[in-house]
C-alpha positions as CSV (number, residue, x, y, z in Angstrom):
1,M,121.1,70.8,74.4
2,K,123.9,73.2,75.3
3,A,122.3,73.7,78.7
4,F,122.2,70.0,79.2
5,A,125.8,69.6,78.3
6,A,126.8,72.4,80.6
7,L,124.9,70.7,83.4
8,F,126.5,67.4,82.7
9,I,130.0,68.9,82.8
10,A,129.2,70.7,86.1
11,C,127.9,67.5,87.7
12,F,130.9,65.5,86.5
13,A,133.3,68.1,87.8
14,A,131.7,68.1,91.2
15,L,132.4,64.3,91.5
16,L,136.1,64.8,90.9
17,P,138.4,65.1,93.9
18,A,140.1,68.4,94.5
19,H,143.6,68.5,93.2
20,A,146.1,66.4,95.2
21,L,148.9,68.0,97.1
22,Q,152.3,66.4,97.6
23,I,154.6,67.9,100.3
24,T,158.1,66.6,101.1
25,D,158.9,67.3,104.7
26,D,162.3,67.7,106.6
27,R,162.6,63.9,107.0
28,G,162.7,63.6,103.3
29,V,159.3,61.9,103.4
30,T,156.7,62.9,100.7
31,V,153.2,63.1,102.1
32,T,150.2,63.1,99.7
33,F,146.9,64.8,100.4
34,A,143.8,64.4,98.3
35,Q,143.0,68.0,99.2
36,S,144.3,70.8,101.4
37,P,143.9,69.7,105.1
38,Q,141.0,71.4,107.0
39,R,141.7,69.9,110.4
40,I,145.3,70.5,111.6
41,V,147.0,69.7,114.9
42,S,150.2,71.6,115.4
43,V,152.7,70.6,118.1
44,L,155.4,73.1,117.4
45,P,154.8,76.8,118.2
46,S,156.6,78.2,115.2
47,L,154.4,76.1,112.9
48,T,151.3,77.1,114.8
49,E,152.3,80.7,114.3
50,G,153.1,80.1,110.6
51,V,149.7,78.7,109.8
52,C,148.0,81.6,111.6
53,A,150.3,84.2,109.9
54,L,149.0,82.7,106.6
55,E,145.5,83.6,107.9
56,Q,144.4,79.9,108.3
57,C,144.3,79.7,112.1
58,H,140.7,78.5,111.9
59,R,141.9,75.2,110.5
60,I,143.9,74.4,113.7
61,V,142.0,72.1,116.0
62,G,144.6,71.3,118.6
63,V,148.1,72.5,119.8
64,D,151.0,71.7,122.1
65,R,151.2,73.3,125.5
66,Y,153.7,75.9,124.3
67,S,151.7,77.2,121.4
68,N,150.3,80.4,122.8
69,Y,150.3,82.9,119.9
70,P,148.1,84.3,118.6
71,A,145.7,84.5,121.5
72,S,143.0,82.6,119.7
73,V,145.0,79.3,119.9
74,R,145.0,79.4,123.7
75,S,141.3,78.2,123.7
76,L,142.1,75.1,121.6
77,P,142.5,71.6,123.0
78,V,146.1,70.9,124.2
79,V,147.7,67.6,123.3
80,G,150.7,67.7,125.5
81,G,154.3,68.6,124.8
82,G,155.9,69.0,121.3
83,L,158.5,66.2,121.5
84,D,156.2,63.6,123.0
85,P,152.5,64.7,122.7
86,N,149.5,62.6,123.8
87,I,148.6,60.3,120.9
88,E,145.1,59.5,122.2
89,A,144.3,63.2,122.5
90,I,145.5,63.8,118.9
91,V,143.5,60.8,117.5
92,A,140.4,62.1,119.2
93,L,140.7,65.4,117.3
94,R,140.5,63.5,113.9
95,P,143.2,65.6,112.2
96,D,143.9,65.6,108.5
97,V,147.5,66.3,109.4
98,V,149.8,66.7,112.4
99,L,152.5,69.3,112.1
100,L,155.5,68.6,114.3
101,A,159.3,68.8,114.6
102,V,161.7,66.3,113.1
103,S,162.8,65.5,116.6
104,A,159.3,64.6,117.8
105,R,159.1,60.9,118.9
106,V,155.6,60.1,117.7
107,S,155.7,60.4,113.9
108,E,155.8,56.6,113.2
109,R,153.2,55.8,115.8
110,L,150.8,58.4,114.4
111,E,151.4,57.2,110.8
112,S,150.8,53.6,111.9
113,L,147.3,54.8,113.1
114,G,146.6,56.2,109.6
115,I,147.3,59.9,110.6
116,K,149.3,62.0,108.1
117,V,152.4,63.7,109.6
118,L,154.4,66.6,108.3
119,A,157.7,67.2,110.1
120,L,159.1,70.7,109.5
121,E,161.8,72.2,111.7
122,P,163.3,75.5,110.7
123,K,166.8,76.4,112.2
124,N,167.9,79.4,110.1
125,H,166.5,82.2,108.0
126,A,166.5,80.1,104.8
127,D,164.7,77.3,106.6
128,V,162.0,79.7,107.9
129,R,161.4,80.9,104.3
130,R,161.3,77.4,103.0
131,V,158.9,76.1,105.8
132,L,156.6,79.1,105.2
133,K,156.4,78.1,101.5
134,K,155.7,74.5,102.4
135,L,152.9,75.6,104.8
136,G,151.5,77.8,102.0
137,A,151.5,74.9,99.6
138,L,149.9,72.6,102.3
139,L,147.2,75.3,102.9
140,D,146.8,75.8,99.1
141,I,147.6,79.5,99.3
142,P,149.4,81.1,96.3
143,D,152.9,82.4,97.1
144,V,152.1,85.8,95.8
145,V,149.6,86.4,98.6
146,G,151.0,83.9,101.1
147,A,154.5,82.8,101.9
148,D,156.4,85.1,99.5
149,R,154.5,88.2,100.7
150,L,155.0,87.2,104.3
151,W,158.7,86.7,103.9
152,R,159.2,90.1,102.2
153,V,157.6,91.7,105.2
154,I,159.8,89.8,107.6
155,D,163.0,90.5,105.6
156,A,162.2,94.2,105.2
157,S,161.4,94.6,108.9
158,V,164.7,92.9,110.0
159,E,166.6,95.3,107.8
160,A,164.7,98.2,109.3
161,A,165.7,97.0,112.8
162,A,169.3,96.9,111.7
163,Q,169.1,100.4,110.3
164,S,167.7,101.7,113.6
165,L,170.9,100.9,115.5
166,P,173.4,103.7,116.3
167,P,176.9,103.4,114.8
168,Q,178.5,102.9,118.2
169,A,176.4,99.7,118.7
170,K,177.9,98.0,115.7
171,N,180.4,95.2,116.3
172,T,179.3,94.7,119.9
173,R,180.3,91.2,120.9
174,V,177.2,89.3,122.1
175,Y,176.4,86.1,123.9
176,F,172.8,84.8,123.6
177,E,171.7,82.1,126.0
178,V,168.7,80.2,124.8
179,S,168.0,77.9,127.7
180,R,169.5,76.3,130.7
181,G,172.5,74.0,130.1
182,P,173.6,76.4,129.1
183,Y,172.5,76.2,125.5
184,A,173.6,79.2,123.3
185,A,172.5,80.6,120.0
186,G,175.4,80.1,117.6
187,E,176.2,82.0,114.4
188,A,174.6,79.2,112.3
189,S,171.2,79.6,114.1
190,F,168.3,81.9,113.0
191,I,169.0,84.0,116.1
192,G,172.7,84.1,115.1
193,E,171.8,85.2,111.6
194,T,169.5,87.9,113.0
195,L,172.3,89.2,115.2
196,A,174.6,89.3,112.2
197,R,172.2,91.3,110.2
198,L,171.9,93.7,113.2
199,G,175.7,94.2,112.8
200,V,176.8,92.7,116.1
201,K,179.3,89.8,116.6
202,N,178.3,86.5,118.1
203,I,180.9,84.9,120.3
204,I,179.6,81.4,119.5
205,P,181.1,80.3,116.2
206,A,179.1,78.5,113.5
207,A,181.5,75.5,113.8
208,L,179.8,74.7,117.2
209,G,176.4,74.2,115.5
210,P,173.1,76.2,115.7
211,F,172.4,75.7,119.4
212,P,175.3,74.1,121.2
213,R,175.5,73.2,124.8
214,I,178.6,75.0,126.1
215,N,180.8,75.2,129.1
216,P,180.2,78.5,131.0
217,E,183.9,78.9,131.1
218,F,183.9,79.4,127.4
219,V,181.9,82.6,127.8
220,V,184.2,83.8,130.6
221,R,187.1,83.5,128.2
222,A,185.3,85.1,125.3
223,N,184.3,88.1,127.6
224,P,181.3,89.4,125.6
225,D,180.3,93.1,125.7
226,L,176.6,92.2,125.9
227,I,174.6,89.2,127.2
228,M,171.1,88.3,126.1
229,V,169.0,86.0,128.2
230,G,165.4,85.2,129.1
231,S,164.2,86.0,132.6
232,R,163.6,82.2,133.1
233,N,167.3,81.6,132.8
234,M,168.7,84.7,134.6
235,Q,168.9,83.2,138.1
236,P,170.8,80.0,137.0
237,M,173.2,82.2,135.0
238,A,174.1,84.2,138.1
239,S,175.7,81.1,139.7
240,Y,178.1,80.3,136.8
241,P,181.7,80.4,138.1
242,G,183.7,83.4,137.1
243,W,180.9,85.3,135.4
244,S,181.2,88.3,137.7
245,N,184.4,89.1,135.9
246,I,182.8,89.2,132.4
247,K,182.7,92.7,130.9
248,A,179.0,92.6,130.2
249,V,178.2,91.6,133.8
250,K,180.5,94.2,135.4
251,E,179.0,97.0,133.2
252,Q,175.4,95.7,133.6
253,R,175.0,95.2,129.9
254,I,172.5,92.4,130.0
255,C,169.3,92.2,128.0
256,V,166.8,90.2,130.1
257,Y,163.8,89.3,128.1
258,S,160.4,88.7,129.7
259,A,158.6,85.3,129.1
260,E,156.6,86.9,126.3
261,E,159.6,88.5,124.7
262,S,161.5,85.2,125.0
263,D,158.8,83.4,123.1
264,V,159.2,85.8,120.3
265,V,163.0,85.8,120.0
266,V,163.5,82.0,120.3
267,R,160.9,81.0,117.7
268,P,162.0,80.6,114.1
269,G,158.8,81.8,112.4
270,P,156.7,84.8,111.2
271,R,157.5,86.9,114.3
272,M,161.3,87.1,113.5
273,A,160.7,90.7,112.5
274,E,159.4,91.5,115.9
275,A,162.3,89.5,117.4
276,A,164.8,91.7,115.5
277,R,163.1,94.9,116.9
278,I,163.3,93.6,120.4
279,M,166.9,92.7,120.1
280,A,167.8,96.0,118.4
281,Q,166.1,98.1,121.0
282,C,168.1,96.4,123.8
283,I,171.4,96.6,121.8
284,A,170.9,100.3,121.3
285,R,170.0,100.8,125.0
286,K,172.8,98.7,126.5
287,A,175.6,98.9,123.9
288,G,174.7,102.1,122.0
289,A,174.7,104.2,125.1
290,G,178.4,103.4,125.6
């Protein structure tokens, strides 16, 4: 009789759905899942990297054209750009959820087709930690082995990068150009927060926003000691009027990041620790030497 009862309970339990998940995204929309998604399309590189850092890369079935890390995602189907991906390509992949930025223009269209959407867009360190926790919840991974553990590693590594800088590099006045425009990394951005933790001074104040478009003349007037820029933007920067008079330019104190390094430093995700190391090494080499 006991054996029969145990068998009945086991069979009944098997018929029950896995525990439901509810995630509130950065639009303020609460999305309910009957179970943790197994087929994920990610159209934001930082979210792609977050899922993989939580050791669930195998659940990703499609990505945007800019998601290129880790190497395993490069063989996945590409569904276009992050802001305006190909809806037909996404639908064909039969995803349980699409991860995208708040600024993506396809959320409502995908939802009208019955596809669940989760919009998550980290802009500062606190956002990165929060988004990693939401991804952990979505993937049904306990914090103790997932998001919390990952954040502790990131935080400790950023601190180690700060400690590696020589005293003479502290308080260096830095300008970080994110992309053509020019768009800069302000104090309020995750890049700006990393620079602050490294002990240098950002010339772009928080009041201008995380990634403001600025007039190149603003940088001339601010006269930074050090400039950070990706190799993709270096040539346009050379044509900015008056920049030959900037201290950083005259003294050749410019950190030019390769395409691969730029991908690391401009993505608010699990590679922020590596980004801090890349920036600290160049600060020490360019500013510390003086």
